[in-house]
VEXKEBA-55825 format. One record per atom (N, C-alpha, C): residue number from 1; atom name; x, y, z; residue in one letter. Coordinates in pm, 1 decimal. Example, Ala and Ser with C-alpha at 12.3 -4.5 7.8 and 13.67 -1.06 7.14 Angstrom:
2
R   seq   atom         xx         yy         zz   type
R     1      N     1319.0     -569.0      780.0      a
R     1     CA     1230.0     -450.0      780.0      a
R     1      C     1320.0     -330.0      780.0      a
R     2      N     1285.0     -225.0      708.0      s
R     2     CA     1367.0     -106.0      714.0      s
R     2      C     1290.0        3.0      787.0      s
This chain:
84
R   seq   atom         xx         yy         zz   type
R     1      N    -8454.6    -5502.9    29224.3      m
R     1     CA    -8418.9    -5629.8    29282.9      m
R     1      C    -8316.3    -5698.4    29192.6      m
R     2      N    -8193.9    -5710.7    29237.3      a
R     2     CA    -8087.2    -5773.8    29160.5      a
R     2      C    -8074.8    -5921.4    29197.9      a
R     3      N    -8042.4    -6000.7    29100.4      y
R     3     CA    -8024.6    -6144.2    29119.3      y
R     3      C    -7876.9    -6180.1    29112.2      y
R     4      N    -7839.4    -6286.5    29182.0      d
R     4     CA    -7707.6    -6345.7    29165.5      d
R     4      C    -7717.6    -6442.8    29048.5      d
R     5      N    -7608.6    -6462.8    28977.6      i
R     5     CA    -7608.3    -6550.1    28860.6      i
R     5      C    -7513.9    -6666.9    28885.2      i
R     6      N    -7563.9    -6786.5    28854.6      q
R     6     CA    -7482.7    -6906.5    28865.8      q
R     6      C    -7495.3    -6982.8    28733.4      q
R     7      N    -7382.8    -7030.1    28680.4      y
R     7     CA    -7381.0    -7099.5    28552.8      y
R     7      C    -7358.9    -7248.7    28572.6      y
R     8      N    -7439.7    -7328.9    28505.9      d
R     8     CA    -7419.1    -7473.0    28500.8      d
R     8      C    -7291.7    -7497.5    28419.6      d
R     9      N    -7209.6    -7596.7    28455.7      p
R     9     CA    -7086.6    -7623.1    28377.3      p
R     9      C    -7114.7    -7648.1    28228.6      p
R    10      N    -7228.1    -7710.4    28195.2      k
R    10     CA    -7264.1    -7732.4    28054.5      k
R    10      C    -7285.5    -7599.6    27983.0      k
R    11      N    -7349.2    -7505.7    28050.4      a
R    11     CA    -7375.2    -7374.5    27991.1      a
R    11      C    -7244.5    -7300.2    27965.0      a
R    12      N    -7148.1    -7315.2    28054.7      v
R    12     CA    -7017.5    -7251.0    28036.4      v
R    12      C    -6947.7    -7308.7    27912.5      v
R    13      N    -6953.5    -7440.7    27895.5      k
R    13     CA    -6893.8    -7503.9    27777.9      k
R    13      C    -6961.5    -7455.5    27650.2      k
R    14      N    -7094.3    -7446.7    27653.5      q
R    14     CA    -7168.4    -7401.0    27536.5      q
R    14      C    -7132.7    -7256.4    27503.0      q
R    15      N    -7116.6    -7174.9    27604.4      l
R    15     CA    -7082.4    -7034.5    27584.5      l
R    15      C    -6942.4    -7019.4    27525.0      l
R    16      N    -6848.0    -7101.9    27569.9      k
R    16     CA    -6710.6    -7094.4    27519.9      k
R    16      C    -6699.5    -7135.3    27373.3      k
R    17      N    -6792.8    -7216.0    27325.4      k
R    17     CA    -6791.2    -7260.4    27185.9      k
R    17      C    -6840.6    -7152.6    27089.9      k
R    18      N    -6908.4    -7051.2    27142.3      l
R    18     CA    -6967.3    -6948.1    27058.0      l
R    18      C    -6863.8    -6842.7    27017.3      l
R    19      N    -6897.0    -6770.1    26911.4      n
R    19     CA    -6820.4    -6655.2    26866.2      n
R    19      C    -6808.3    -6556.7    26983.3      n
R    20      N    -6694.3    -6493.3    27000.2      k
R    20     CA    -6672.7    -6403.0    27114.5      k
R    20      C    -6771.1    -6286.6    27117.2      k
R    21      N    -6806.6    -6232.2    27001.3      q
R    21     CA    -6901.9    -6120.9    26997.1      q
R    21      C    -7040.3    -6165.3    27043.0      q
R    22      N    -7082.2    -6281.8    26997.1      i
R    22     CA    -7213.3    -6335.0    27036.5      i
R    22      C    -7213.3    -6367.1    27185.2      i
R    23      N    -7107.2    -6431.6    27232.9      a
R    23     CA    -7097.5    -6466.4    27375.2      a
R    23      C    -7102.3    -6340.7    27461.7      a
R    24      N    -7033.6    -6235.4    27418.6      s
R    24     CA    -7033.7    -6109.4    27492.9      s
R    24      C    -7173.7    -6048.5    27498.3      s
R    25      N    -7244.2    -6052.6    27386.4      k
R    25     CA    -7380.2    -5999.6    27380.8      k
R    25      C    -7473.0    -6078.8    27473.7      k
R    26      N    -7456.9    -6211.3    27474.6      i
R    26     CA    -7538.2    -6296.8    27562.1      i
R    26      C    -7510.5    -6264.9    27708.1      i
R    27      N    -7383.8    -6253.8    27744.1      l
R    27     CA    -7348.2    -6221.7    27883.0      l
R    27      C    -7402.3    -6085.1    27924.6      l
R    28      N    -7396.1    -5988.1    27833.4      d
R    28     CA    -7450.7    -5855.2    27863.1      d
R    28      C    -7600.1    -5861.6    27890.6      d
R    29      N    -7674.1    -5937.9    27809.8      r
R    29     CA    -7819.4    -5949.3    27828.8      r
R    29      C    -7852.9    -6022.4    27958.5      r
R    30      N    -7773.8    -6123.0    27994.2      i
R    30     CA    -7795.3    -6193.9    28120.8      i
R    30      C    -7774.0    -6097.2    28237.3      i
R    31      N    -7667.1    -6018.0    28231.3      e
R    31     CA    -7639.6    -5918.0    28335.5      e
R    31      C    -7751.8    -5814.7    28342.5      e
R    32      N    -7799.0    -5771.4    28227.0      e
R    32     CA    -7908.4    -5674.2    28220.9      e
R    32      C    -8034.0    -5730.9    28286.7      e
R    33      N    -8064.2    -5856.5    28256.5      y
R    33     CA    -8182.2    -5920.0    28316.5      y
R    33      C    -8165.6    -5934.7    28467.3      y
R    34      N    -8047.2    -5972.3    28511.5      s
R    34     CA    -8026.3    -5993.4    28655.1      s
R    34      C    -8039.3    -5864.3    28734.7      s
R    35      N    -8005.7    -5751.1    28673.8      s
R    35     CA    -8015.2    -5623.9    28745.4      s
R    35      C    -8152.6    -5559.1    28731.7      s
R    36      N    -8224.3    -5587.5    28621.7      n
R    36     CA    -8355.9    -5527.3    28600.6      n
R    36      C    -8447.1    -5626.5    28527.8      n
R    37      N    -8502.5    -5725.5    28599.4      p
R    37     CA    -8579.9    -5830.5    28534.1      p
R    37      C    -8712.3    -5784.1    28473.8      p
R    38      N    -8762.0    -5671.4    28514.5      i
R    38     CA    -8891.2    -5624.4    28465.8      i
R    38      C    -8882.1    -5574.9    28322.1      i
R    39      N    -8770.0    -5515.8    28283.5      s
R    39     CA    -8758.8    -5455.1    28151.7      s
R    39      C    -8725.5    -5555.3    28040.1      s
R    40      N    -8696.0    -5679.2    28074.3      t
R    40     CA    -8655.2    -5778.5    27975.6      t
R    40      C    -8767.6    -5878.2    27952.5      t
R    41      N    -8789.8    -5909.6    27825.2      k
R    41     CA    -8893.3    -6006.9    27791.6      k
R    41      C    -8838.4    -6148.2    27806.7      k
R    42      N    -8908.7    -6226.5    27887.3      i
R    42     CA    -8875.9    -6367.3    27903.0      i
R    42      C    -9003.1    -6446.9    27881.5      i
R    43      N    -8987.8    -6575.9    27862.1      k
R    43     CA    -9103.1    -6661.7    27843.0      k
R    43      C    -9090.3    -6782.1    27934.6      k
R    44      N    -9198.3    -6814.6    28004.9      k
R    44     CA    -9198.7    -6933.2    28089.6      k
R    44      C    -9217.9    -7054.7    27999.7      k
R    45      N    -9135.6    -7157.1    28020.1      l
R    45     CA    -9139.1    -7275.5    27934.9      l
R    45      C    -9222.1    -7387.5    27994.7      l
R    46      N    -9267.2    -7475.8    27906.8      k
R    46     CA    -9341.6    -7594.7    27947.7      k
R    46      C    -9250.3    -7715.6    27930.1      k
R    47      N    -9306.2    -7832.7    27930.7      t
R    47     CA    -9230.3    -7956.0    27917.1      t
R    47      C    -9135.1    -7948.9    27799.6      t
R    48      N    -9016.1    -7997.3    27802.6      p
R    48     CA    -8951.3    -8072.3    27909.3      p
R    48      C    -8876.2    -7983.7    28008.3      p
R    49      N    -8889.3    -7852.2    27996.0      f
R    49     CA    -8818.9    -7757.9    28084.6      f
R    49      C    -8914.9    -7699.3    28187.2      f
R    50      N    -8993.0    -7782.3    28251.7      e
R    50     CA    -9093.4    -7735.3    28346.1      e
R    50      C    -9030.8    -7645.5    28453.2      e
R    51      N    -9086.0    -7526.6    28468.9      g
R    51     CA    -9037.2    -7432.3    28568.7      g
R    51      C    -8923.1    -7343.7    28520.6      g
R    52      N    -8880.4    -7362.2    28397.0      a
R    52     CA    -8769.4    -7284.1    28342.8      a
R    52      C    -8821.5    -7164.2    28264.4      a
R    53      N    -8730.3    -7072.5    28236.8      y
R    53     CA    -8761.3    -6953.5    28157.8      y
R    53      C    -8665.0    -6946.2    28040.7      y
R    54      N    -8706.8    -6874.3    27936.1      r
R    54     CA    -8623.7    -6856.1    27818.5      r
R    54      C    -8599.0    -6707.7    27796.6      r
R    55      N    -8474.5    -6674.8    27773.0      l
R    55     CA    -8435.2    -6538.8    27738.3      l
R    55      C    -8381.0    -6543.3    27596.2      l
R    56      N    -8440.3    -6466.6    27507.0      g
R    56     CA    -8396.9    -6465.4    27368.1      g
R    56      C    -8300.1    -6351.8    27340.9      g
R    57      N    -8191.0    -6384.3    27273.2      i
R    57     CA    -8091.0    -6286.4    27232.8      i
R    57      C    -8061.4    -6312.7    27085.4      i
R    58      N    -8127.9    -6240.8    26996.7      g
R    58     CA    -8112.6    -6266.6    26853.5      g
R    58      C    -8156.9    -6408.1    26820.7      g
R    59      N    -8069.3    -6485.8    26757.8      d
R    59     CA    -8099.5    -6624.6    26722.9      d
R    59      C    -8059.2    -6722.1    26832.7      d
R    60      N    -8016.6    -6672.5    26945.8      y
R    60     CA    -7972.0    -6757.6    27055.7      y
R    60      C    -8069.7    -6752.2    27171.2      y
R    61      N    -8072.6    -6860.6    27249.6      r
R    61     CA    -8162.8    -6870.2    27363.3      r
R    61      C    -8084.3    -6911.4    27487.3      r
R    62      N    -8129.0    -6857.6    27600.9      v
R    62     CA    -8071.7    -6893.4    27730.3      v
R    62      C    -8184.9    -6953.2    27813.2      v
R    63      N    -8167.8    -7076.6    27857.0      i
R    63     CA    -8265.1    -7143.1    27942.9      i
R    63      C    -8213.5    -7128.3    28085.8      i
R    64      N    -8300.5    -7078.1    28174.0      f
R    64     CA    -8258.0    -7057.8    28312.5      f
R    64      C    -8372.2    -7082.4    28408.9      f
R    65      N    -8335.0    -7100.7    28535.9      y
R    65     CA    -8430.2    -7120.3    28645.2      y
R    65      C    -8409.3    -7008.4    28745.7      y
R    66      N    -8517.6    -6964.4    28807.6      e
R    66     CA    -8510.2    -6862.2    28913.1      e
R    66      C    -8545.2    -6925.7    29046.7      e
R    67      N    -8463.1    -6898.3    29146.5      e
R    67     CA    -8489.1    -6943.0    29283.2      e
R    67      C    -8452.4    -6829.5    29376.6      e
R    68      N    -8550.2    -6777.0    29445.3      d
R    68     CA    -8531.4    -6663.4    29534.7      d
R    68      C    -8457.1    -6551.2    29461.7      d
R    69      N    -8332.8    -6525.4    29497.5      k
R    69     CA    -8255.4    -6418.6    29432.1      k
R    69      C    -8139.8    -6476.2    29350.9      k
R    70      N    -8162.1    -6596.3    29296.4      l
R    70     CA    -8059.1    -6664.3    29220.0      l
R    70      C    -8113.0    -6701.7    29082.5      l
R    71      N    -8032.5    -6677.5    28980.3      i
R    71     CA    -8063.3    -6722.0    28844.7      i
R    71      C    -7962.1    -6830.8    28811.2      i
R    72      N    -8013.1    -6950.9    28778.9      l
R    72     CA    -7927.0    -7061.8    28740.3      l
R    72      C    -7936.0    -7078.9    28589.6      l
R    73      N    -7828.5    -7045.8    28519.2      i
R    73     CA    -7822.6    -7057.7    28374.1      i
R    73      C    -7796.4    -7204.2    28341.9      i
R    74      N    -7892.4    -7268.0    28274.4      s
R    74     CA    -7886.0    -7410.5    28247.7      s
R    74      C    -7832.3    -7445.0    28110.0      s
R    75      N    -7872.3    -7367.9    28008.1      k
R    75     CA    -7836.5    -7403.0    27871.0      k
R    75      C    -7829.6    -7277.4    27785.3      k
R    76      N    -7730.4    -7270.9    27694.7      i
R    76     CA    -7714.8    -7160.0    27601.4      i
R    76      C    -7687.3    -7220.1    27464.1      i
R    77      N    -7773.6    -7188.7    27366.0      a
R    77     CA    -7754.3    -7245.4    27232.5      a
R    77      C    -7834.3    -7167.5    27129.2      a
R    78      N    -7809.5    -7199.6    27001.0      h
R    78     CA    -7884.6    -7141.9    26890.0      h
R    78      C    -8028.6    -7189.1    26901.0      h
R    79      N    -8120.9    -7108.5    26853.1      r
R    79     CA    -8263.0    -7141.3    26868.8      r
R    79      C    -8301.9    -7272.3    26801.2      r
R    80      N    -8228.4    -7314.2    26698.5      k
R    80     CA    -8257.5    -7441.1    26631.5      k
R    80      C    -8209.7    -7561.4    26711.9      k
R    81      N    -8116.5    -7540.0    26804.7      e
R    81     CA    -8055.7    -7650.5    26879.4      e
R    81      C    -8094.9    -7653.8    27025.8      e
R    82      N    -8155.3    -7550.7    27076.5      i
R    82     CA    -8177.4    -7537.9    27220.8      i
R    82      C    -8274.9    -7641.4    27277.1      i
R    83      N    -8374.7    -7678.5    27200.3      y
R    83     CA    -8479.2    -7766.3    27253.1      y
R    83      C    -8455.7    -7913.9    27221.1      y
R    84      N    -8340.1    -7945.3    27163.1      i
R    84     CA    -8310.1    -8083.8    27127.5      i
R    84      C    -8258.1    -8158.8    27249.0      i
């Protein structure tokens, strides 16, 4: 079951600020998750991101929401900054 991916404009800005190698690795993991969600470890989040999921890529985190066959990427940041 493959998902479509949609990026929040804030997430795009956050991604553009990152090192190109890190950004590429993050995009690869997002694509991997969208094509095969069972093989990737994610964590369901609680407040203040109720209903959201977290995908960890090294020291970086991707906060996203799933709706039917759509993944909405909400936030991309270093693990120390993601929950602020």
